[in-house]
C-alpha positions as CSV (number, residue, x, y, z in Angstrom):
1,V,0.1,0.3,0.1
2,T,1.9,3.2,-1.3
3,D,-1.4,5.7,-1.5
4,M,-2.2,5.6,2.3
5,P,-3.9,8.4,3.1
6,S,-3.1,10.6,5.9
7,K,-7.1,10.3,7.6
8,V,-10.0,8.4,7.2
9,G,-13.0,10.2,8.7
10,Q,-11.4,11.8,12.2
11,Y,-8.8,9.0,12.5
12,E,-5.3,10.0,11.5
13,L,-3.6,6.7,10.1
14,K,0.0,6.3,11.2
15,R,1.2,3.1,10.2
16,L,0.3,0.2,7.4
17,L,-0.4,-2.7,9.9
18,A,-1.6,-5.4,7.2
19,S,-3.2,-5.7,4.1
20,G,-5.5,-8.3,2.2
21,G,-8.3,-8.7,0.3
22,M,-11.2,-7.7,2.5
23,G,-9.4,-4.6,3.8
24,T,-6.4,-2.8,4.8
25,V,-5.8,-2.7,8.5
26,Y,-4.1,0.8,10.2
27,L,-2.8,2.1,13.3
28,A,-4.7,5.4,13.6
29,H,-4.9,8.2,16.2
30,D,-8.6,9.2,17.7
31,P,-7.8,12.8,18.5
32,N,-11.3,13.1,20.3
33,N,-10.2,11.1,23.0
34,G,-6.0,11.2,22.2
35,R,-6.3,7.0,21.9
36,K,-4.4,4.8,19.7
37,V,-7.0,2.6,17.8
38,V,-7.0,0.1,14.6
39,L,-9.3,1.3,11.9
40,K,-9.9,-1.4,9.5
41,V,-10.3,0.4,6.5
42,L,-12.6,-0.8,2.7
43,A,-11.9,1.5,-0.2
44,R,-14.6,1.9,-2.5
45,E,-12.7,3.4,-5.3
46,S,-11.8,0.1,-7.6
47,N,-12.9,-2.6,-5.6
48,K,-15.5,-4.4,-7.7
49,E,-16.5,-6.4,-4.8
50,Y,-17.3,-3.3,-2.4
51,E,-21.0,-3.7,-2.1
52,A,-21.0,-7.2,-0.4
53,F,-17.1,-6.3,1.7
54,R,-18.7,-3.8,2.6
55,R,-21.9,-6.3,4.4
56,L,-19.2,-8.3,6.2
57,F,-17.9,-5.3,7.6
58,K,-21.1,-4.4,8.9
59,S,-21.7,-7.8,10.3
60,E,-17.6,-7.8,11.6
61,A,-18.5,-4.5,13.6
62,Q,-22.2,-6.0,14.7
63,I,-20.9,-9.4,15.9
64,M,-17.8,-7.5,17.8
65,G,-19.8,-5.2,19.5
66,E,-21.9,-7.6,20.8
67,L,-19.5,-9.2,22.7
68,T,-17.9,-9.4,25.8
69,H,-14.9,-11.3,26.5
70,P,-11.6,-10.1,27.8
71,A,-9.9,-11.8,25.1
72,I,-11.8,-10.2,22.1
73,P,-10.6,-6.7,21.5
74,Q,-13.4,-3.5,21.6
75,V,-15.3,-2.5,18.9
76,Y,-15.9,1.5,19.2
77,G,-17.6,1.9,15.8
78,F,-18.5,1.6,12.2
79,G,-18.3,4.4,10.1
80,E,-18.4,5.5,6.3
81,T,-16.9,8.1,4.5
82,A,-17.7,8.9,0.3
83,D,-14.3,6.8,-0.4
84,H,-14.3,4.6,2.2
85,S,-16.1,2.0,5.1
86,Y,-14.1,1.2,8.4
87,I,-14.5,-0.4,11.9
88,V,-12.7,1.2,14.5
89,V,-11.3,-1.7,17.1
90,E,-9.4,-1.0,20.5
91,F,-5.5,-1.1,19.6
92,I,-3.4,-4.4,21.2
93,E,-0.1,-3.8,22.0
94,G,1.7,-6.8,21.0
95,K,2.5,-9.3,18.1
96,S,0.4,-11.6,15.9
97,L,1.5,-15.4,16.9
98,D,2.8,-15.5,12.6
99,A,5.1,-12.5,13.8
100,I,6.4,-14.5,16.5
101,L,6.5,-17.3,14.8
102,E,9.1,-15.4,11.8
103,E,11.2,-14.2,14.6
104,Q,11.7,-17.5,16.3
105,D,14.9,-18.9,16.6
106,G,13.9,-22.7,17.4
107,F,10.8,-23.8,18.7
108,L,8.5,-22.5,20.8
109,P,8.5,-23.8,24.1
110,E,5.7,-26.7,24.6
111,K,4.9,-25.0,28.0
112,Q,4.0,-21.4,26.7
113,V,2.3,-22.7,23.7
114,I,-0.2,-25.1,26.1
115,E,-1.1,-21.7,27.7
116,W,-1.5,-19.3,24.7
117,M,-3.9,-22.3,22.9
118,V,-6.0,-22.9,26.4
119,Q,-6.7,-19.0,26.5
120,L,-7.9,-19.7,22.9
121,C,-9.9,-22.4,23.7
122,D,-11.8,-20.6,26.4
123,V,-12.7,-17.6,23.4
124,L,-13.6,-20.7,21.5
125,I,-16.2,-21.9,24.1
126,Y,-17.2,-18.7,24.8
127,L,-18.0,-18.0,21.1
128,H,-19.9,-21.6,20.6
129,S,-22.2,-20.9,23.6
130,Q,-23.6,-17.9,22.0
131,K,-27.2,-18.4,21.9
132,P,-29.5,-18.5,20.1
133,K,-27.1,-19.6,17.6
134,P,-23.5,-20.5,17.9
135,L,-20.9,-18.4,16.8
136,I,-18.4,-20.3,14.2
137,F,-15.2,-18.1,14.2
138,R,-14.0,-19.7,10.8
139,D,-10.7,-18.4,10.0
140,I,-8.4,-19.6,13.4
141,K,-4.6,-19.0,12.3
142,P,-1.7,-17.7,13.8
143,G,-2.2,-14.4,12.0
144,N,-5.3,-13.9,13.7
145,I,-4.4,-14.6,17.0
146,Q,-2.5,-11.0,18.8
147,I,-0.4,-11.8,22.3
148,D,0.0,-8.8,23.9
149,H,2.8,-7.7,26.6
150,H,1.8,-10.2,29.5
151,D,1.5,-13.1,27.0
152,R,-1.9,-13.1,26.7
153,A,-3.7,-13.9,23.5
154,Y,-6.3,-12.3,21.8
155,V,-9.2,-13.8,18.6
156,V,-8.7,-10.5,16.3
157,D,-10.2,-10.1,12.5
158,F,-14.3,-11.7,13.0
159,G,-14.9,-10.8,9.4
160,I,-16.2,-14.0,8.3
161,T,-17.4,-15.2,11.8
162,E,-21.2,-16.0,11.3
163,A,-23.5,-17.1,13.9
164,H,-25.6,-20.3,12.0
165,P,-27.3,-23.3,12.9
166,A,-24.9,-26.4,12.9
167,G,-24.4,-28.0,9.3
168,R,-26.1,-25.3,7.3
169,E,-24.6,-25.2,3.8
170,Q,-22.3,-21.9,3.0
171,A,-20.1,-20.3,1.0
172,A,-16.2,-21.9,1.2
173,L,-14.8,-19.3,3.0
174,G,-11.6,-19.3,5.1
175,T,-7.6,-20.0,4.7
176,E,-6.4,-22.9,3.2
177,G,-4.1,-25.1,5.3
178,Y,-6.0,-24.6,8.6
179,S,-9.8,-25.0,7.0
180,P,-11.0,-28.6,7.3
181,P,-12.1,-30.8,4.6
182,E,-15.6,-30.6,4.7
183,Q,-15.5,-26.6,4.9
184,Y,-15.0,-27.1,1.1
185,F,-18.2,-28.7,0.1
186,G,-20.2,-26.0,2.5
187,Y,-20.4,-27.6,5.7
188,S,-19.4,-26.0,9.2
189,D,-20.1,-26.5,12.5
190,A,-17.9,-26.0,15.5
191,R,-15.3,-28.9,14.6
192,R,-14.1,-26.6,12.0
193,D,-12.9,-24.3,14.5
194,I,-11.3,-27.4,16.5
195,Y,-9.5,-28.2,13.0
196,A,-8.3,-24.9,12.6
197,L,-7.3,-24.8,16.1
198,G,-5.4,-28.0,15.9
199,A,-3.5,-26.8,12.8
200,T,-2.3,-23.8,14.5
201,L,-1.4,-25.5,17.6
202,H,0.9,-28.2,14.9
203,Q,2.2,-24.8,13.2
204,L,3.4,-23.0,16.7
205,L,4.9,-26.8,18.1
206,T,6.5,-27.6,14.5
207,G,7.3,-24.2,13.1
208,R,5.8,-26.4,9.8
209,D,3.3,-23.8,7.7
210,P,0.1,-25.3,6.3
211,R,0.0,-23.6,3.6
212,K,2.7,-25.0,2.4
213,A,2.0,-28.2,2.5
214,A,-0.1,-30.6,0.9
215,P,-3.6,-30.2,2.0
216,F,-5.0,-32.6,4.8
217,S,-1.4,-33.8,5.4
218,F,-0.7,-33.3,8.8
219,H,-0.8,-37.2,9.5
220,T,2.3,-37.5,7.5
221,A,4.3,-34.9,9.8
222,P,3.1,-35.9,13.3
223,P,4.8,-33.3,15.6
224,R,7.2,-35.2,17.4
225,L,8.7,-36.5,13.8
226,L,9.7,-32.4,13.6
227,N,10.1,-31.6,17.1
228,P,11.3,-34.6,19.2
229,S,11.0,-32.7,22.5
230,I,7.0,-32.7,22.2
231,S,5.3,-34.7,24.3
232,E,3.4,-38.2,23.4
233,E,0.3,-36.9,24.6
234,L,0.7,-33.5,23.3
235,E,1.5,-35.0,19.5
236,T,-1.8,-37.3,20.0
237,M,-3.6,-34.3,21.1
238,V,-3.1,-32.4,18.1
239,L,-3.3,-35.3,15.6
240,K,-7.0,-36.1,16.9
241,A,-7.9,-32.0,16.4
242,V,-6.9,-32.8,12.7
243,A,-8.5,-35.7,11.9
244,H,-10.0,-35.5,8.7
245,D,-13.0,-36.9,9.7
246,P,-15.1,-34.6,11.8
247,E,-16.4,-37.3,13.8
248,N,-13.2,-38.7,14.4
249,R,-11.7,-34.9,16.1
250,Y,-13.0,-33.4,19.8
251,Q,-16.5,-32.9,19.4
252,R,-16.6,-29.5,21.6
253,V,-13.3,-27.2,22.6
254,K,-13.8,-27.8,25.7
255,E,-12.6,-31.7,25.3
256,I,-9.3,-30.0,23.8
257,K,-8.9,-27.7,26.9
258,T,-9.0,-30.5,29.0
259,A,-6.4,-32.1,27.3
260,L,-3.8,-29.6,27.1
261,L,-4.4,-28.6,30.5
262,A,-3.9,-32.9,31.4
263,C,-0.6,-32.4,28.9
264,S,0.5,-29.5,31.3
265,C,0.6,-30.9,34.3
266,R,2.7,-33.4,33.0
267,R,5.4,-31.2,32.3
C-alpha cells in the first residue's frame, strides 16, 4: 500500500499494519480522546466487490460489538465516508503469532504454546456457547491471534465469523491449510474451529506452515517427527484435533482444553 491516506474520517492514520483482500488495517490516532486505535478500512474506489465486503464489514462490527470477553478487542464503531467504510477497534499492543513464529529461533516452548492455546480455547468456548445460535469463528490461524506484552492471547479479525445453525450449507470461506475438508463442501459447525485450532497448534509446535504443505497432510508430519521434544500426549491431542473426518475429532472445544491442561500438568 503506497497511497495511504493521511486520514479516514476523524482518524489520523499512522502506519500500515496489514493488507488483504477484504481491506487494509492501520494503526490510527483518534483525536477526540487521544487514544491509539486499529482502523480496518475498505476503499470504495476500484473495488468490484465493495458492496459484498461492506456487508461483511458491518456484520463484523455488529458481531464484535455484541461480544464481551477479555480476549476479544472492543469495537468502538463502524463508519463510512464518501470513499471508505471502516471499523474502529481497540488497539492491542503486541505481536501476532505469525510474527512471533517468523522471529523465533528454534521451537517455541511447549509450556508457553499450551498456555496460549488454553486461552484461545476459552474464547472459542465463549463463541460456541452464544444464543440463540453459536458463533463459528471460521478463520483461526496464527495471523488472527495477537499476543500482548503480558502473554495474553486475543482473537482478532471477525470478518467471516457467522452465527448459524450447525451444519448449514454456506460459501467456502477461510484460509487454506487451516480450513477442514468439509468446509470445501459448504458444511460447517464448531468442529471447523477445532480443526483450525489443531492446525495452529501443530504449526506453533513444529514451525511447519500448513499453507505451504499438501492439503490435509498433518498425519504425514506428526509433531514429534519434526520436534522430538514434544510430549506423546500432546502429539496425540494435536492429531486428533486435525482428523480428516470430523467425527474422529474432538467434538467440543472443552475437550481440547481439558487435554491441554492434562499435558501441561505432565510437563
